[in-house]
C-alpha positions in Angstrom: 0.0 0.0 0.0 1.4 3.4 -1.1 2.2 5.8 1.6 1.4 9.5 1.4 4.6 11.6 1.3 4.6 14.4 3.8 5.7 17.8 2.5 9.0 19.2 3.6 7.3 22.4 4.7 4.0 22.4 6.5 1.0 23.4 4.3 0.1 26.2 6.7 3.5 27.8 6.3 3.3 27.6 2.5 -0.2 29.1 2.5 1.0 31.9 4.8 4.0 32.8 2.6 1.8 32.8 -0.5 -1.1 34.6 1.0 -2.3 38.0 -0.2 -1.8 39.5 3.2 1.9 38.4 3.4 2.5 39.7 -0.2 1.0 43.1 0.9 3.0 43.4 4.1 6.3 42.3 2.5 5.8 44.7 -0.4 5.1 47.6 2.0 8.2 46.8 4.1 10.4 46.3 1.0 9.4 49.7 -0.5 9.8 51.4 2.9 13.3 49.8 3.3 14.4 50.9 -0.2 13.4 54.5 0.4 14.9 54.6 3.9 18.4 53.3 3.2 20.1 56.6 4.2 18.4 56.6 7.6 19.1 52.8 8.1 22.8 53.3 7.3 22.9 56.2 9.8 21.3 54.0 12.5 23.0 50.6 12.0 25.6 51.2 9.3 26.3 49.1 6.2 26.3 45.7 8.0 22.9 46.2 9.4 21.5 47.5 6.0 22.9 44.5 4.1 21.6 42.1 6.7 18.1 43.6 6.5 18.3 43.5 2.7 19.3 39.8 2.8 16.3 39.0 5.1 13.9 40.7 2.7 15.3 38.9 -0.3 15.0 35.5 1.5 11.4 36.2 2.5 10.6 37.3 -1.1 12.2 34.2 -2.5 10.2 32.0 -0.1 7.0 33.8 -1.0 7.8 33.2 -4.7 8.4 29.5 -4.1 5.1 29.2 -2.1 3.1 30.7 -5.0 5.2 29.5 -7.9 2.3 27.9 -9.7 0.3 31.1 -9.6 3.0 33.4 -11.0 3.3 33.6 -14.8 6.9 34.4 -15.7 6.6 33.9 -19.4 7.7 37.1 -21.2 7.5 39.2 -18.1 11.1 40.0 -17.3 12.4 42.5 -19.9 15.5 41.3 -21.7 16.9 44.8 -21.4 17.1 44.4 -17.6 18.9 41.1 -17.9 21.3 42.6 -20.5 22.1 45.7 -18.4 22.6 43.8 -15.1 24.5 41.1 -17.0 26.9 43.7 -18.4 27.5 45.2 -15.0 28.3 41.8 -13.7 30.7 41.0 -16.6 32.6 44.2 -15.8 34.0 42.2 -12.8 36.5 40.7 -15.2 38.3 44.0 -16.0 37.5 46.0 -12.9 40.5 47.2 -10.9 38.4 46.9 -7.7 36.8 43.5 -8.2 35.6 43.0 -4.6 33.8 46.3 -4.8 32.3 45.4 -8.2 31.2 42.0 -6.8 29.4 43.6 -3.8 27.8 46.3 -6.0 26.4 43.7 -8.5 25.0 41.6 -5.6 23.5 44.8 -4.1 22.0 45.8 -7.5 20.5 42.3 -8.1 19.0 42.2 -4.6 17.1 45.4 -5.2 16.1 44.3 -8.6 14.8 41.0 -7.2 12.6 42.9 -4.7 11.3 45.1 -7.5 10.4 42.0 -9.6 8.7 40.5 -6.6 6.6 43.6 -6.0 5.7 43.9 -9.7 4.6 40.3 -10.0 2.6 39.9 -6.8 0.9 43.4 -6.8 -1.2 44.9 -9.5 -0.9 48.5 -10.6 -3.2 50.2 -8.2 -1.8 48.1 -5.3 1.7 49.3 -6.2 0.5 52.9 -6.2 -1.0 52.4 -2.8 2.1 50.8 -1.4 4.4 53.6 -2.7 1.8 56.2 -1.5 1.6 54.8 2.0 5.4 54.6 2.4 6.1 58.1 1.1 3.3 59.6 3.1 4.9 58.2 6.3 8.5 59.0 5.4 7.7 62.6 4.3 5.7 63.1 7.5 8.5 61.8 9.7 11.0 63.9 7.7 9.0 67.1 8.2 8.5 66.3 11.9 12.2 65.7 12.5 13.0 69.0 10.7 10.5 70.8 13.0 12.0 69.1 16.0 15.5 70.1 14.9 14.9 73.6 13.7 12.1 74.8 16.0 12.0 72.7 19.2 15.5 71.8 20.1 17.3 74.3 17.7 20.1 71.9 17.0 21.1 69.7 14.0 20.5 66.0 14.1 23.9 65.1 12.8 23.7 61.4 12.4 20.8 61.8 9.9 22.3 64.9 8.2 19.4 67.1 9.3 20.7 70.7 9.7 17.6 72.2 11.3 17.1 75.0 8.7 13.3 74.9 8.6 13.1 78.0 10.8 15.0 79.9 8.1 12.7 78.5 5.3 15.1 75.7 4.3 16.9 74.0 2.8 15.8 70.8 4.6 17.0 67.2 4.0 14.6 65.0 6.0 15.4 61.3 6.2 17.0 61.3 2.8 20.5 62.8 3.4 20.3 65.7 1.0 17.9 68.3 -0.2 18.1 67.0 -3.8 17.2 63.5 -2.8 14.3 64.8 -0.6 13.0 66.8 -3.5 13.2 63.8 -5.9 11.2 61.6 -3.4 8.7 64.4 -2.8 8.1 64.9 -6.5 7.5 61.1 -7.0 5.2 61.3 -4.0 3.4 64.3 -5.5 2.7 62.3 -8.7 1.7 59.2 -6.6 -0.7 61.2 -4.5 -2.3 62.8 -7.6 -2.9 59.3 -9.0 -4.4 58.2 -5.7 -6.8 61.2 -5.8 -7.8 60.5 -9.4 -8.3 56.8 -8.9 -10.1 57.4 -5.5 -7.9 54.8 -3.9 -7.7 56.9 -0.8 -10.2 59.3 0.7 -10.1 62.8 -0.8 -9.1 64.5 2.5 -6.1 62.1 2.8 -5.1 62.7 -0.8 -5.3 66.5 -0.4 -3.2 66.5 2.8 -0.7 64.2 1.2 -0.4 66.4 -1.9 0.1 69.5 0.4 2.8 67.6 2.3 4.7 66.7 -0.8 4.5 70.2 -2.1 5.7 71.6 1.2 8.7 69.3 1.2 9.6 70.4 -2.3 9.4 74.1 -1.4 11.4 73.7 1.8 14.0 71.6 0.1 15.1 74.5 -2.1 16.6 72.0 -4.6 18.4 73.7 -7.5 17.3 71.0 -9.9 13.7 70.3 -9.0 12.2 73.3 -10.6 13.3 72.2 -14.1 12.3 68.6 -13.4 8.9 69.7 -12.1 8.3 71.7 -15.3 9.1 68.7 -17.5 6.9 66.4 -15.4 4.1 69.0 -15.7 4.4 69.2 -19.4 4.5 65.4 -19.7 1.3 65.2 -17.6 -0.5 67.7 -19.8 0.7 65.8 -23.0 -0.5 62.5 -21.6 -3.8 64.1 -20.6 -4.2 65.5 -24.1 -3.3 62.2 -25.8 -5.9 60.4 -23.7 -8.6 62.8 -24.9 -7.9 62.1 -28.6 -10.1 59.6 -30.4 -8.3 56.2 -30.6 -8.4 56.3 -34.4 -6.3 59.4 -34.5 -4.2 58.8 -31.4 -1.3 57.2 -33.3 -0.6 60.4 -35.3 -0.6 62.5 -32.2 1.8 60.1 -30.6 4.2 60.3 -33.5 4.0 64.1 -33.6 4.8 64.2 -29.9 7.7 61.8 -30.3 9.2 63.9 -33.1 8.8 67.1 -31.1 10.6 65.4 -28.1 13.4 64.2 -30.3 13.9 67.7 -31.8 14.0 69.3 -28.4 16.6 66.7 -27.2 18.7 67.2 -30.4 18.6 71.0 -30.0 19.5 70.6 -26.3 22.5 68.4 -27.3 23.7 70.7 -30.0 23.6 73.6 -27.6 24.7 71.6 -24.6 27.8 73.7 -24.0 25.7 76.9 -23.9 23.2 75.2 -21.6 26.0 74.1 -19.2 27.4 77.6 -19.3 24.1 79.0 -18.4 23.7 76.5 -15.5 27.3 77.1 -14.5 26.5 80.8 -14.0 24.6 79.8 -10.9 26.6 78.8 -7.9 24.6 75.7 -7.4 25.8 74.2 -10.6 29.5 75.1 -10.4 30.2 72.0 -8.3 28.5 69.8 -10.8 30.3 71.4 -13.7 33.7 70.9 -12.1 32.8 67.3 -11.3 31.6 66.5 -14.8 34.8 67.9 -16.3 36.9 65.6 -14.2 34.8 62.6 -15.1 34.9 63.4 -18.8 38.6 63.4 -18.7 38.8 59.9 -17.3 36.1 58.3 -19.5 38.4 58.0 -22.7 40.8 55.7 -20.7 38.2 52.9 -20.7 35.6 54.3 -23.0 34.0 51.1 -24.4 33.9 48.9 -21.3 34.3 51.4 -18.4 36.3 51.1 -15.2 33.9 48.6 -13.6 30.5 48.7 -11.9 30.3 50.0 -8.3 27.0 51.9 -8.1 27.6 54.3 -5.3 31.2 55.4 -5.3 33.7 53.8 -2.9 35.5 57.0 -2.5 38.7 55.4 -1.2 39.3 53.7 -4.5 40.8 55.0 -7.8 39.5 56.7 -10.0 36.9 58.0 -7.6 39.4 59.3 -5.0 41.2 61.1 -7.7 38.0 62.8 -8.9 37.2 64.0 -5.4 40.7 65.2 -4.8 40.6 67.2 -8.0 37.3 68.8 -7.2 38.0 69.3 -3.5 34.5 68.1 -2.6 33.3 64.7 -1.4 31.0 63.0 -4.0 29.3 59.6 -3.7 28.2 59.6 -7.3 28.7 61.6 -10.5 25.6 63.8 -10.0 24.6 62.6 -13.5 23.4 59.0 -14.0 24.4 59.0 -17.7 28.0 60.2 -17.0 28.1 57.8 -14.1 27.3 54.9 -16.4 29.7 56.0 -19.0 32.5 56.1 -16.4 31.6 52.8 -14.7 30.4 50.5 -17.5 31.4 52.3 -20.6 29.6 53.1 -23.9 28.2 49.6 -24.0 26.6 49.8 -20.6 25.3 53.2 -21.3 23.6 52.0 -24.5 22.1 49.0 -22.7 20.7 51.3 -20.0 19.3 53.7 -22.5 17.6 50.8 -24.2 16.2 49.7 -20.9 14.7 53.0 -20.0 13.5 53.8 -23.5 11.6 50.5 -23.7 10.2 50.8 -20.2 9.1 54.4 -20.8 7.7 53.7 -24.3 5.6 50.8 -23.2 4.4 52.6 -20.0 3.5 55.7 -22.1 1.5 53.6 -24.6 -0.3 51.8 -21.9 -1.2 55.0 -20.1 -2.4 56.5 -23.5 -4.6 53.6 -24.4 -5.9 52.2 -21.1 -8.9 53.7 -19.6 -7.8 53.7 -15.9 -5.8 56.7 -14.7 -3.6 54.3 -12.6 -1.6 53.6 -15.8 -0.4 57.2 -15.8 1.7 56.6 -12.7 4.5 54.6 -14.3 5.4 57.0 -17.2 5.2 60.1 -15.0 7.4 58.5 -12.4 9.8 57.5 -15.1 9.9 61.0 -16.5 10.7 62.3 -13.0 13.6 59.8 -12.7 15.0 60.2 -16.2 15.0 64.0 -16.1 16.4 64.0 -12.6 19.2 61.7 -13.8 20.8 64.7 -15.6 21.5 66.1 -12.2 21.6 63.1 -9.9 22.5 59.3 -10.1 19.7 58.1 -7.8 18.0 56.1 -10.6 21.0 53.6 -10.6 20.7 52.5 -7.0 18.3 51.6 -4.2 14.9 53.3 -4.4 15.4 54.8 -7.9 16.6 51.5 -9.3 13.7 49.7 -7.5 11.1 52.0 -9.2 12.7 51.7 -12.6 12.6 47.9 -12.5 9.0 47.9 -11.2 7.9 50.2 -14.0 9.8 48.1 -16.6 8.3 44.8 -15.4 4.8 46.2 -15.2 5.1 47.7 -18.7 6.4 44.4 -20.0 3.4 42.6 -18.5 1.1 44.8 -20.6 3.1 44.9 -23.9 5.8 42.3 -24.1 6.1 40.6 -27.5 7.2 37.4 -25.8 3.7 36.8 -24.3 2.6 35.8 -27.8 5.2 33.1 -28.1 4.0 29.5 -27.5 4.8 28.3 -24.0 4.2 25.3 -21.7 1.2 25.6 -19.5 1.8 25.3 -15.8 1.1 21.9 -14.4 
C-alpha cells in the first residue's frame, strides 16, 4: 500500500507565505526599506543594512516559491534588464576593484529582485497604494524631524544629516540625506498622491493633505534642480492628458508628432549643450556639478567602451573616484549625473544598454497610459519622467529606491506589452 509523502514544509507555512496579506505586508516593508536606506545606514551602518536586505530577499524568495504555480513568468522580465545587469556583472573581469564590483552587483541584483517580486505579486493600483503609503509616512517623519531640529531643540540631528534650517525657510533634508534627494522623493510622492486622488484609492481629504505635504517638502528643500524637473513632469502630464482625450483612431498620429517634437528638443539641447551648461554654471549651485563632470569626462576615454567597472555608489577610497574627489576638492558619492556615471563605470556599451532599458520601459508605459482607460496607468510613465530628467543632475536612478522604481515600471510595462507573451509556452502543471 502506497504511503502519502509528507511535504518538507507544512502546508500552513506555505499558505501563509503565499497569501495576499503576506504579499501586501512584505511589499510595504520592502518599499519602505528601499526609500529609507540613508536613515538605516545612519542608524545601524552598512552591515545592518545589508543584513536587513538579505532577510527581505530571502522572504521574497520563499514567497515566490510558495506561489510558484500562480505566478506567470513567461515574457514578463524584460531582456533589457537582464542585458544591463549582466553587463554590470561582466565588468567584474576587467574591474581594478573586483571585490567592490562583486558587492555592487549583488546589491543591485538584490534590489532588482525585490522590485520584480513587488511587480509580480501586486497589481498597478496596489503598487501605487504601497508607494503612496510609504512616502506619506516618510515625508511626514521627515518634516516632523525638521520641525524638531529647527524649531523645538534648535540643533542639528547630525547622524541623519538634518541641519535644522526649517526656521530659516530651508533647505531641509529630512530622512534622505540631501535636499536634492528629498525633493526627488517628494516629486515622486506628489505624482503618486495625484494618481491616488484621481483613482479614488484613498479618501479625498487624505489625498489633499498628502499632496500638500509633498508640495511643502519640495518648497522647503530648495533644490536647485527640482524646478526644471517639475516643469518637465508637468508638461508630460499635460501631454499625456491630451493624448488620452484624442479619439483612438487618431491617437497614433498625435503620438508620432509628440515623439518627433521630443526628439527635436533633445537634439537641439544636445547641439547647444555647451551653452546650456554655461548658463547653468553661471549659478553657484551648478558650479560644483560642472567641475565634477569635467573631471569625469577626462577619465572616460581611458576605458571608453567597457568602463572602469561597476560600483553603483562610489567607494571614494578607490581609484579613480578618490582622484575625482581630490581634483574637485568636494566629497562625492556619485557623478551627480546618471548617464555620465554609467559612461564612467560600464562604458559606452553599458550606457547603450541602460538607455535601451529606460526607452523600452518608458515607451511601453506611455502607450499603456495613453490607451488604457484607468488613470492608474499614468503613474509609471510620470514616475519614469521624474527619474529620467532628474538623472541629468543626480544618479539616484542607478541604486536603491530609484533602481527599484525603474525595475518595477519596466516589469509592469512588460506585463502589458511584451512581444514574448505571444510566443508558445508550456502551461503550468
